[in-house]
N, C-alpha and C positions, 0 to 999 in steps of 0.2 A: 503494500499500500504506500510505498514511499513516492515521493514526487521527484520528477527530473527537475533540476534547476540550472540556471545559466552560470557560465565559468566567469562572468563579468557582473560588476554592480553590487555584489553581496559579499560578506565574509563567511567563511565556512563554519565558524563556532562563535559563541557568545564569550566576550571578553569586557571587562570593565574598561580597560584602556584601549583607545582607538589608534592603534599604530598604523593602520591603514585606513583610508577613507574613500572606498568606493561608494558609489551612489546609484539609486534607482529613482527615476521619476515617473509617477502615474499621470498620465493626461486624462482627466475626468471632466465629463460634462454632467452638470447638474441641471436637469430639466424641471422647471417650475410647473406643477400641474394644478396647484390650488393657490389662492392668494396667500402670500407668506410674509410675515412681519419680522424683519431684522431690526432690532432696536439698537440705538446707540445711546449717547447721553440724553438724547431727546427721546422720551419713552414711546413717542407715536410714529417714528419713522426711522429709516436706516441713515447710516452715513452716506455721503454723496461724494462723487468725484466727477469732474467734467472733462470729457474727451472730445475735442473738436468743439462742436456748438451744442453737444447733447450731455445731459446729466445722467450718470450711471449710479445705481446703488452700489456702495462699497461694503463688503463683509468681511470682518475679521475670520480667519481660518479657526480660531478657537470656538466660534459658534457651530462649527461642524464637527470639530474634534471632540467636544464634550459629549455630543449626541452619539457619535460613533463609538466612543469608549464604553458607554452605557451598553450599547449593543453587543460589543465584545465580552464585556464582563458577564453579560446574561448568557452568552453562548459558553463560556468557560465553566459557569456554575452548572450549566445543563449537562455538559460533556462528562465532567468528573468533579465530585465534591472536593478532591484534593488539590484542584488546580487554582482555587481561591480560597484563602483562609476564612473561616466562619466569622471571625472578628473584623474583617476588612470591609470597608465601605468606600466607595469612590470619593475622592477629595477629603477623606477623614483619616489619614494615616495614623496609626498607632506606633509601631516600631517597624524596623526593616524586615524582621522575620515574618510578621503577620502581613506586611504589605508587598511582599515579593511575589509576582505573578507575571504571567505573559503581558498583561496590560501595561504594568509599571515598568517593565524592562523595555518595552517598545515605545511607549508615549512618555515615559519619565515620571519622576516622582520627587517631591521635596517634603522633608519632615517639617512639621509645624510645632509651634510652642516649645517644649522643652526637648522635643526630638531634634537629633542633629545627624541627619542622613540625607543623601540626595541620589538619585539615579537619572542621568541625563537622557533626555528624549532623543530618539533615533528618527522621529518623524517631524518634518517641518510642513505645515499647512499655512502658507502666506495668505496675504489678502487676495480676495477675488472680487469681480465686478460683474454687474449684469451686461450681457452683450447688447441689450437693447436700452432704450431710454427709460429712465425712472421717472414717472409723473407725479411730482409732489401735489398736484391739484386732484389727483384721483384718490379721494379720501373715502374710507369705509366707515359709516357711523353706526354705533351700536348704543342702544338705550340701556339704562339701568332698570331692570325688571323686578318687581316685588314678588313676594311669594304667591300672590294673587294671579300671577301670570301676565299682569299688566304693568303700566307705569304709574299706577295709583296705589298708595299705600292703604292700610286698612282704615285710615281715617278719610280716605278719599282725596288726599293731597297728590298732586301731579308731580312726579319726579322730573328733576331738571338735569339729572346727570346723564352726560352723553360722553362717548368714547370715540375719538377720531383717529383712525390709523391709516397710514399710507403704506400699503403692502406691495410686494413685487407681484406682478400680475402673471397668470399663466401665459404661455407663449414666449417668455423670456427664458434665458439660460444663463448659467454661470460656468465659465471654464476655470477649473482648479487644477493647478499642478501640485501634486503632493510628493515630496522628496523624502526618501529614506536614506540616511547616512550611516555607513558601517553597520548595516542591518544584516540579520541572518535570514535565510529562506523563510523560517517560520514567522519572523516578524513581518515580511512582506506578505505572507499568506494571511496573517491576522489583519493587517491594515486593509488588504483587499476585501476580506470578508466583511469587515465593518462599513466600508463604503458601499459594497453591493447590497447589503441587508438593512441598511438604515434608510427610512423613507419619511421621517417626520423630523422637521427642523424649525428653527425660529422661535420667537416668543409666542405663548399661547398655544403651543403645538399639542397640548393635552385636550384642546377643544376642537381640533381638526382631524381629518384623516390623513392618509399619506398625501404629503404635498410636494415632494421632491423625489424624482427618479434619478438615480446615479448610473452613469454608463462610463466604463472605462475604455477610451478610444484607442489607447496605446500606451507604450512603455519606453523610457529611454535609460539604457544601461551605460555606465561609464566607469572607468578607472578612478575618476576623480569627480568633481562636482558637475551635477546635471541639472541644476536648479534653473527654472524658467519663470517668467513674470507674466501674469495675466495683463497687468497694466501695459507692459510693452507690447504684448500682442495686440491689444484693442487700440492703443494709441498710433501704432506704426504699421500694422499689417491687416487689420480688419475693417472691411467697409460694411456698416450695418445692414446694407442691401445685398451684401455678397454671401457666399457659402462659408460657414464656419469651419467646415473641414479643410477647405482650401486655404483659409487664413491660417490655421494652425499648421498646415503642411509648409506654407510659405515662411512663416516664422520659425519653425524648428529647422527647416533647411538653412536659413540664413544664420542663426546662431549656433549651429551644430559644430562640435569639436571633433577632432580627429579620433579620439578614443571612445566616441559614443557608438552604441549599436541602438538604431531606432526602429521600433516595429509598431505598426498600428493601421488604423483605418483612415489615414489621410495621406495627401500627396507626398512623396518623397520618402515614405516609411516603407521599410521591408514588410512583407506579410507577416502576421502573427505566427510565431512558431508553436509547434505542437505542445511544448512545456508550458507556454503561457496560456494556451487554450485550456489545458488540463487544470492549471492552477486556478484560472478564472472559474471553470465549472465547479471545482471543489469549494472555493471560497464562496460561490454563489449558492452552495448547496444544492446543486442541480444533479448530482450524481448519487447513485445507490450507496456508495461507500464514503461519501463526503464526511459524515460525522466520524467515521472510524479513522479517516485519514487526519482530519483536524484534531482528534483526540491524541493520535499518536505523535503528531508534530508538536503539539503543544505540551505534551508530557515531557518530550525530549528537551525542549527549550526551558522549561520550568526546572528540570533536574540539572541542567547546565548552569542555569542562573543561580540556583541555590548552592550548588558546588562551589562556584566561583566565589560568591560572597560568604561562603563558610557557614551557611544556614543549615541546621539539622533538619532532615525530612521529617522526623518524628514530631 
């Protein structure tokens, strides 16, 4: 049930010190299927950035990472009770021993309060932007409804509480370049699983259904840095009326370095290799043996991390 992995872009085994820094960048398209609110310091709308003469919503990668990590932790607990300590809760680390798992060695962890420990993240999800215009005038208004189901309270008084939100609308996309540095194959698999199996993002997502569908369009493997910029893509290579895949192809081809191997569904990329097809199918839990493969891979990484940090499995 082992997976075939590439000979570039990843490290063979987990180590605390990053003596080598190969990297992998996933090219992800996040398709908006329901109105989605990305808040910033203004509770009612997203940050914005202007490209050309159009305003685009700007979204910090952390707003995606936090939701994806919860997806991953849920999977780890489902696969095997031993993959996550019973006392561990996301963003509430107790000590290193209880906090050490596939999620924390992949995305990082810092002790808080009296705790003094840290695990550096292997994943970088930078800012991303909507590919189409973000209309600040397109507000969604919601009323504060009382228990009666109306805007009047039990004394018959009319509620004046209104909520105005400027959401990113369906038909818009976000292109996100997610880079893993000095990551193991298991870390890449875990990150891909979280991207492919998370569909609810943004503020108030508990009150909506699936609002975003993620698609991995390609992958860049390098002996060194493979980071890409959505801002650079939109500013210099993308025509809002043009084809997004063509724009991505033109951008990657222009900034490509000699040590990069580029695979994907865009111009200039090599066809997706069989090892990546297999990894995407397992990460997306589309194969009959997906859970068995994921369990085997994550048990291996967990054991290696615990051994490296000197944590007792008992």
